[in-house]
SEZADO-12613 format. One record per residue (C-alpha): residue number from 1; residue in three letters; y, x, z. Coordinates in nm, 4 decimals, always signed. Layout:
 num residuo    north     east       up
 NUM     Ala        Y        X        Z
...
end
This chain:
 num residuo    north     east       up
   1     Unk  -9.2841  +6.3232  +9.2684
   2     Unk  -9.1055  +6.5655  +9.4312
   3     Unk  -9.0158  +6.5905  +9.7661
   4     Unk  -8.6235  +6.6686  +9.7952
   5     Unk  -8.3969  +6.7372 +10.1497
   6     Unk  -8.0921  +6.5481 +10.0246
   7     Unk  -7.7305  +6.5784 +10.2082
   8     Unk  -7.6904  +6.2334 +10.3682
   9     Unk  -7.4027  +6.2972 +10.5885
  10     Unk  -7.1812  +6.5781 +10.6950
  11     Unk  -6.9395  +6.6936 +10.9649
  12     Unk  -6.7330  +6.8914 +11.2157
  13     Unk  -6.5882  +6.9719 +11.4792
  14     Unk  -6.3087  +7.2490 +11.6144
  15     Unk  -6.1732  +7.3156 +11.9375
  16     Unk  -5.8193  +7.1842 +11.9890
  17     Unk  -5.6735  +7.5315 +12.0478
  18     Unk  -5.5185  +7.6929 +11.7726
  19     Unk  -5.4540  +8.0659 +11.7436
  20     Unk  -5.2189  +8.2079 +11.5137
  21     Unk  -5.2473  +8.6207 +11.4333
  22     Unk  -4.8768  +8.6261 +11.5609
  23     Unk  -5.0311  +8.6067 +11.8908
  24     Unk  -5.2147  +8.8807 +11.8758
  25     Unk  -4.9430  +9.1000 +11.8698
  26     Unk  -4.8647  +9.0360 +12.2102
  27     Unk  -5.1860  +9.2376 +12.3302
  28     Unk  -5.2284  +9.4299 +11.9902
  29     Unk  -5.1182  +9.7282 +11.7617
  30     Unk  -5.1405  +9.4382 +11.4989
  31     Unk  -4.9015  +9.2186 +11.2582
  32     Unk  -4.9927  +8.8853 +11.0874
  33     Unk  -4.9410  +9.0685 +10.7438
  34     Unk  -5.1712  +9.3419 +10.8803
  35     Unk  -5.4563  +9.0639 +10.9370
  36     Unk  -5.3732  +8.8276 +10.6675
  37     Unk  -5.3792  +9.1646 +10.4059
  38     Unk  -5.7360  +9.2767 +10.4998
  39     Unk  -5.9133  +8.9308 +10.5946
  40     Unk  -5.7308  +8.6399 +10.4564
  41     Unk  -5.7090  +8.4861 +10.8095
  42     Unk  -5.3847  +8.3396 +10.9451
  43     Unk  -5.5363  +8.1420 +11.2477
  44     Unk  -5.8456  +8.0158 +11.3977
  45     Unk  -5.9673  +7.8048 +11.6973
  46     Unk  -6.0938  +7.9381 +11.9929
  47     Unk  -6.2666  +7.7013 +12.2752
  48     Unk  -6.1872  +7.5817 +12.5892
  49     Unk  -6.2470  +7.7210 +12.9140
  50     Unk  -6.6203  +7.4873 +13.0150
  51     Unk  -6.6012  +7.4048 +12.6306
  52     Unk  -6.9586  +7.5210 +12.4889
  53     Unk  -7.1777  +7.5934 +12.1684
  54     Unk  -7.4311  +7.2539 +12.2593
  55     Unk  -7.0781  +7.0752 +12.2989
  56     Unk  -6.9285  +7.1816 +12.0009
  57     Unk  -7.2480  +7.1192 +11.8163
  58     Unk  -7.3139  +6.7541 +11.9596
  59     Unk  -6.9508  +6.6433 +11.8266
  60     Unk  -6.9932  +6.7672 +11.4869
  61     Unk  -7.3706  +6.6084 +11.4817
  62     Unk  -7.1940  +6.2719 +11.6076
  63     Unk  -6.9047  +6.3293 +11.2751
  64     Unk  -7.2280  +6.3904 +11.0278
  65     Unk  -7.4268  +6.0921 +11.1482
  66     Unk  -7.1045  +5.8531 +11.1150
  67     Unk  -7.0526  +6.0174 +10.7299
  68     Unk  -7.3955  +5.9635 +10.6954
  69     Unk  -7.4063  +5.5933 +10.8001
  70     Unk  -7.6966  +5.6311 +11.0812
  71     Unk  -7.7624  +5.6202 +11.4350
  72     Unk  -7.9902  +5.8900 +11.6351
  73     Unk  -8.2482  +5.7281 +11.6050
  74     Unk  -8.3308  +5.7896 +11.2338
  75     Unk  -8.3361  +6.1641 +11.3475
  76     Unk  -8.6575  +6.3657 +11.3266
  77     Unk  -8.5243  +6.6804 +11.4245
  78     Unk  -8.2825  +6.9441 +11.5096
  79     Unk  -8.2082  +7.2451 +11.4353
  80     Unk  -7.9139  +7.4777 +11.5540
  81     Unk  -7.8324  +7.7967 +11.3956
  82     Unk  -7.6109  +8.0154 +11.6743
  83     Unk  -7.5828  +8.3222 +11.7953
  84     Unk  -7.3689  +8.1956 +12.1419
  85     Unk  -7.5950  +7.9847 +12.2924
  86     Unk  -7.5031  +7.8101 +12.6370
  87     Unk  -7.7856  +7.9837 +12.8232
  88     Unk  -8.0846  +8.2581 +12.7316
  89     Unk  -8.2861  +7.9505 +12.7357
  90     Unk  -8.3656  +7.6435 +12.6598
  91     Unk  -8.2553  +7.6118 +12.3208
  92     Unk  -7.9010  +7.4736 +12.2489
  93     Unk  -8.0575  +7.2344 +12.0213
  94     Unk  -8.2379  +7.0956 +12.2523
  95     Unk  -7.9229  +7.0763 +12.4591
  96     Unk  -7.8064  +6.8992 +12.1267
  97     Unk  -8.0782  +6.6298 +12.1545
  98     Unk  -7.9958  +6.5428 +12.5083
  99     Unk  -7.6372  +6.4911 +12.4135
 100     Unk  -7.6914  +6.2860 +12.1288
 101     Unk  -7.9559  +6.1000 +12.3673
 102     Unk  -8.2303  +6.1379 +12.1310
 103     Unk  -8.5594  +6.1492 +12.3165
 104     Unk  -8.7812  +6.1614 +11.9795
 105     Unk  -8.8870  +6.4135 +11.7728
 106     Unk  -8.8260  +6.8066 +11.7903
 107     Unk  -8.5194  +7.0657 +11.8839
 108     Unk  -8.5054  +7.4635 +11.7914
 109     Unk  -8.2500  +7.7230 +11.7458
 110     Unk  -8.2761  +8.0054 +11.4367
 111     Unk  -8.1048  +8.3017 +11.5034
 112     Unk  -7.9665  +8.4963 +11.1816
 113     Unk  -7.6125  +8.5641 +11.3084
 114     Unk  -7.3697  +8.4561 +11.0284
 115     Unk  -7.6806  +8.4059 +10.8074
 116     Unk  -7.8248  +8.1205 +11.0672
 117     Unk  -7.7016  +7.8351 +10.8743
 118     Unk  -7.8697  +7.9451 +10.5265
 119     Unk  -8.2058  +8.0006 +10.7440
 120     Unk  -8.1375  +7.6974 +10.9901
 121     Unk  -8.1163  +7.5041 +10.5939
 122     Unk  -8.4483  +7.7003 +10.4511
 123     Unk  -8.6530  +7.5663 +10.7722
 124     Unk  -8.4992  +7.2234 +10.7463
 125     Unk  -8.6190  +7.1571 +10.3720
 126     Unk  -8.9470  +7.3218 +10.4292
 127     Unk  -9.0091  +7.0673 +10.7244
 128     Unk  -8.8910  +6.7856 +10.4740
 129     Unk  -9.1000  +6.8569 +10.1936
 130     Unk  -9.4236  +6.9133 +10.4163
 131     Unk  -9.3674  +6.5800 +10.5542
 132     Unk  -9.3314  +6.6741 +10.9218
 133     Unk  -9.0067  +6.4873 +10.9319
 134     Unk  -8.8148  +6.2740 +10.6954
 135     Unk  -8.4377  +6.3526 +10.8370
 136     Unk  -8.2950  +6.6406 +11.0606
 137     Unk  -7.9610  +6.6996 +11.1742
 138     Unk  -7.9135  +7.0793 +11.0690
 139     Unk  -7.6114  +7.2411 +11.2961
 140     Unk  -7.4264  +7.5575 +11.2856
 141     Unk  -7.2376  +7.6162 +11.5709
 142     Unk  -7.0668  +7.9162 +11.7583
 143     Unk  -6.8059  +8.0237 +12.0554
 144     Unk  -6.7521  +8.4246 +11.9035
 145     Unk  -6.4570  +8.3965 +12.1459
 146     Unk  -6.6941  +8.4594 +12.4265
 147     Unk  -6.8347  +8.8219 +12.3025
 148     Unk  -6.5091  +8.9613 +12.1740
 149     Unk  -6.3772  +9.3014 +12.2638
 150     Unk  -6.0216  +9.1798 +12.2984
 151     Unk  -5.9286  +9.5691 +12.2812
 152     Unk  -6.0542  +9.5880 +11.9214
 153     Unk  -5.8288  +9.4929 +11.6371
 154     Unk  -6.0711  +9.5422 +11.4078
 155     Unk  -6.3270  +9.2961 +11.5156
 156     Unk  -6.1405  +9.0181 +11.7685
 157     Unk  -5.8626  +8.9116 +11.5200
 158     Unk  -6.1792  +8.8000 +11.2354
 159     Unk  -6.3955  +8.5682 +11.4510
 160     Unk  -6.3486  +8.1952 +11.5631
 161     Unk  -6.5046  +7.9125 +11.7201
 162     Unk  -6.5850  +7.5646 +11.5682
 163     Unk  -6.9124  +7.3900 +11.4392
 164     Unk  -7.0820  +7.1563 +11.1271
 165     Unk  -7.3758  +6.9813 +11.0877
 166     Unk  -7.5456  +6.8459 +10.7863
 167     Unk  -7.8114  +6.5481 +10.8073
 168     Unk  -8.0758  +6.6285 +10.5464
 169     Unk  -8.3220  +6.3449 +10.4446
 170     Unk  -8.6008  +6.3458 +10.2401
 171     Unk  -8.5870  +6.1499  +9.8905
 172     Unk  -8.7976  +6.1306  +9.5649
 173     Unk  -8.7130  +6.3593  +9.2943
 174     Unk  -8.7796  +6.4023  +8.9094
 175     Unk  -8.8814  +6.7914  +8.9957
 176     Unk  -8.6215  +6.9191  +8.7719
 177     Unk  -8.2708  +7.1043  +8.8530
 178     Unk  -8.0581  +6.7386  +8.8091
 179     Unk  -8.2280  +6.6293  +9.1261
 180     Unk  -8.0375  +6.6106  +9.4201
 181     Unk  -8.0853  +6.7681  +9.7030
 182     Unk  -8.2187  +7.1582  +9.7773
 183     Unk  -8.3274  +7.2955  +9.4857
 184     Unk  -8.3990  +7.6409  +9.5869
 185     Unk  -8.3563  +7.8834  +9.8582
 186     Unk  -8.3665  +8.3109  +9.9046
 187     Unk  -8.4001  +8.4719 +10.2345
 188     Unk  -8.3963  +8.8275 +10.2794
 189     Unk  -8.3355  +9.0960 +10.6144
 190     Unk  -8.3102  +9.4413 +10.6878
 191     Unk  -8.3495  +9.5921 +11.0419
 192     Unk  -8.2302  +9.9307 +10.9222
 193     Unk  -7.8801  +9.8096 +10.9151
 194     Unk  -7.8224  +9.7079 +11.2337
 195     Unk  -7.5415  +9.9338 +11.3616
 196     Unk  -7.2749  +9.7578 +11.1354
 197     Unk  -7.3063  +9.4820 +11.2959
 198     Unk  -7.4079  +9.4036 +11.6773
 199     Unk  -7.3765  +9.2717 +12.0160
 200     Unk  -7.4189  +9.5861 +12.2848
 201     Unk  -7.5802  +9.3738 +12.4872
 202     Unk  -7.8671  +9.1256 +12.5787
 203     Unk  -8.1525  +9.0186 +12.8319
 204     Unk  -8.3812  +9.3371 +12.7819
 205     Unk  -8.1051  +9.6125 +12.7801
 206     Unk  -7.7967  +9.5045 +13.0384
 207     Unk  -7.8801  +9.1710 +13.1550
 208     Unk  -7.5316  +9.0633 +12.9687
 209     Unk  -7.3962  +8.9326 +12.7085
 210     Unk  -7.2511  +9.2415 +12.5466
 211     Unk  -6.9760  +9.2548 +12.2969
 212     Unk  -6.9522  +9.3089 +11.9213
 213     Unk  -6.9349  +9.5787 +11.7573
 214     Unk  -6.8924  +9.6202 +11.3907
 215     Unk  -6.8878  +9.8924 +11.1289
 216     Unk  -6.6595  +9.6752 +10.8632
 217     Unk  -6.6236  +9.9265 +10.5630
 218     Unk  -6.9750  +9.9570 +10.5728
 219     Unk  -7.0607  +9.6081 +10.5980
 220     Unk  -6.8236  +9.5151 +10.3127
 221     Unk  -7.0045  +9.7222 +10.0916
 222     Unk  -7.3622  +9.5579 +10.1675
 223     Unk  -7.1765  +9.2044 +10.1352
 224     Unk  -7.0691  +9.1764  +9.7976
 225     Unk  -7.3445  +9.3503  +9.6981
 226     Unk  -7.5993  +9.1465  +9.8600
 227     Unk  -7.4010  +8.8241  +9.8605
 228     Unk  -7.4175  +8.8337  +9.4942
 229     Unk  -7.7868  +8.9105  +9.4100
 230     Unk  -7.8735  +8.6701  +9.6551
 231     Unk  -7.7095  +8.3916  +9.4996
 232     Unk  -7.8277  +8.5337  +9.2002
 233     Unk  -8.2033  +8.5115  +9.2615
 234     Unk  -8.1533  +8.1636  +9.4357
 235     Unk  -7.9848  +8.0363  +9.1011
 236     Unk  -8.2589  +8.2048  +8.9317
 237     Unk  -8.5596  +7.9962  +9.1048
 238     Unk  -8.3470  +7.6884  +9.0536
 239     Unk  -8.3395  +7.7460  +8.6732
 240     Unk  -7.9842  +7.7470  +8.6910
 241     Unk  -7.7193  +7.9704  +8.5487
 242     Unk  -7.3674  +8.0602  +8.7598
 243     Unk  -7.1324  +7.8814  +8.5084
 244     Unk  -7.3325  +7.5338  +8.5867
 245     Unk  -7.2279  +7.5621  +8.9111
 246     Unk  -6.9548  +7.3480  +9.0585
 247     Unk  -6.8778  +7.5000  +9.3820
 248     Unk  -6.9512  +7.8146  +9.5563
 249     Unk  -6.9609  +7.7621  +9.9577
 250     Unk  -6.9514  +8.1050 +10.0648
 251     Unk  -6.9777  +8.2461 +10.4366
 252     Unk  -6.6428  +8.2466 +10.5614
 253     Unk  -6.6038  +8.6383 +10.6878
 254     Unk  -6.3586  +8.8113 +10.4722
 255     Unk  -6.1273  +8.6628 +10.1812
 256     Unk  -6.1956  +9.0038 +10.0092
 257     Unk  -6.6098  +8.9689 +10.0343
 258     Unk  -6.5521  +8.5997  +9.9388
 259     Unk  -6.3148  +8.7278  +9.5833
 260     Unk  -6.5409  +8.9948  +9.5503
 261     Unk  -6.8789  +8.8188  +9.5410
 262     Unk  -6.7213  +8.5262  +9.2897
 263     Unk  -6.6042  +8.8054  +9.0624
 264     Unk  -7.0012  +8.9216  +9.0297
 265     Unk  -7.0927  +8.5946  +8.9617
 266     Unk  -6.8902  +8.5769  +8.7179
 267     Unk  -6.6728  +8.2395  +8.8529
 268     Unk  -6.3311  +8.2100  +8.8880
 269     Unk  -6.2191  +8.1513  +9.2534
 270     Unk  -6.1372  +7.7879  +9.1693
 271     Unk  -6.4618  +7.7113  +9.1958
 272     Unk  -6.5041  +7.8631  +9.5529
 273     Unk  -6.4897  +7.6504  +9.8828
 274     Unk  -6.1867  +7.8517 +10.1115
 275     Unk  -6.1575  +7.7769 +10.4627
 276     Unk  -6.1239  +8.1228 +10.6173
 277     Unk  -5.7419  +8.1096 +10.6495
 278     Unk  -5.8008  +7.8128 +10.8793
 279     Unk  -6.0650  +7.9098 +11.0467
 280     Unk  -6.1534  +8.2858 +11.0869
 281     Unk  -6.5095  +8.3843 +11.0706
 282     Unk  -6.7415  +8.1375 +11.2992
 283     Unk  -7.0484  +8.3042 +11.2085
 284     Unk  -7.3220  +8.0471 +11.1632
 285     Unk  -7.1131  +7.7487 +11.1632
 286     Unk  -6.8940  +7.8731 +10.8979
 287     Unk  -7.0643  +7.7164 +10.5945
 288     Unk  -7.1281  +7.3981 +10.7381
 289     Unk  -6.7697  +7.3863 +10.8376
 290     Unk  -6.6605  +7.4116 +10.4747
 291     Unk  -6.8925  +7.2347 +10.3358
 292     Unk  -6.7506  +6.9181 +10.5901
 293     Unk  -6.3883  +7.0450 +10.4975
 294     Unk  -6.4801  +7.0532 +10.1130
 295     Unk  -6.5934  +6.7238 +10.0923
 296     Unk  -6.3037  +6.5818 +10.2789
 297     Unk  -6.0772  +6.7506 +10.0921
 298     Unk  -6.2437  +6.6205  +9.7668
 299     Unk  -6.4028  +6.8698  +9.6447
 300     Unk  -6.7319  +6.8576  +9.6874
 301     Unk  -6.8644  +6.5138  +9.5430
 302     Unk  -7.1811  +6.3407  +9.5134
 303     Unk  -7.3797  +6.5311  +9.2253
 304     Unk  -7.2121  +6.8645  +9.2688
 305     Unk  -7.3680  +7.1194  +9.2297
 306     Unk  -7.3484  +7.4131  +9.5388
 307     Unk  -7.4605  +7.7698  +9.5980
 308     Unk  -7.4122  +7.8520  +9.9372
 309     Unk  -7.4730  +8.1866 +10.0572
 310     Unk  -7.4340  +8.4135 +10.3726
 311     Unk  -7.4779  +8.7774 +10.5553
 312     Unk  -7.5073  +8.8390 +10.8962
 313     Unk  -7.6128  +9.1060 +11.1550
 314     Unk  -7.9640  +9.2100 +11.1053
 315     Unk  -7.8515  +9.2851 +10.8309
 316     Unk  -7.9787  +8.9011 +10.7244
 317     Unk  -7.8869  +8.7613 +10.4487
 318     Unk  -7.9816  +8.4677 +10.1833
 319     Unk  -7.8854  +8.1322  +9.9940
 320     Unk  -7.9048  +7.8263  +9.9221
 321     Unk  -7.9156  +7.6080  +9.6106
 322     Unk  -7.8448  +7.2372  +9.6425
 323     Unk  -7.7002  +6.9419  +9.4370
 324     Unk  -7.4273  +6.7359  +9.6599
end
């Protein structure tokens, strides 16, 4: 018998405020065409005043539980991937746990910036395979609008807020790539690339949250190569060829990165779930958001073979292969 971490349900939440590209034309030397051409982004959602990462994460979790046909009493753990927590501590995960009325199990955060959800999925998979938990809520939630420099046109137009969640459940498999569930993972990091994407503040340095800083061109070059490489490694570990993949669910940072990665993998864009045009870069939330939207669109169906990959500050990058 092989234990697999199977997707039982998926859900997402987006703030009600939608910000079109044209809104930035009022305050920045930019245009809707400039933003679309360089990123593929047309609009994004921004959290309302008082709306926090934990609030959005909890709403996404509730929707995932509904989709799974489960209640909070069925959940053993909550793992939240985020770089924009409500507070320095406690964790967002414990706040979500409390909001859900969950009094059992355990909860903690994972921080790997835009790759956070991949790292959280890998962690949840290990918890389930080891028998530590039977069902885990894995959430990506971000309020990146709170760390933007609104005078930096190269970054502030790229990011948005939101949350996505999966319910993973332990199920028996055959031990082959025909099983449903997570089939393989690949995680990587290299701190030498820190200056490419970072926030210029923190508790032990400035005592403030700081603002996001990015070297866009340098990061682009690293992203395409590293994303394709980690996806290929994860597929190889699962014994699967790229052409057998039904859907690539990439981190939704930039349409050119998404297209470049698909090309390196030898896959057509028709096999890629793309939501960047509507959400912008929601960091750790982008992959579960895309999975939820992809399922709602009728793209991702039970039995489909998916590869999810992401890269974020650190640099940290990785991929997960799963059969839906």
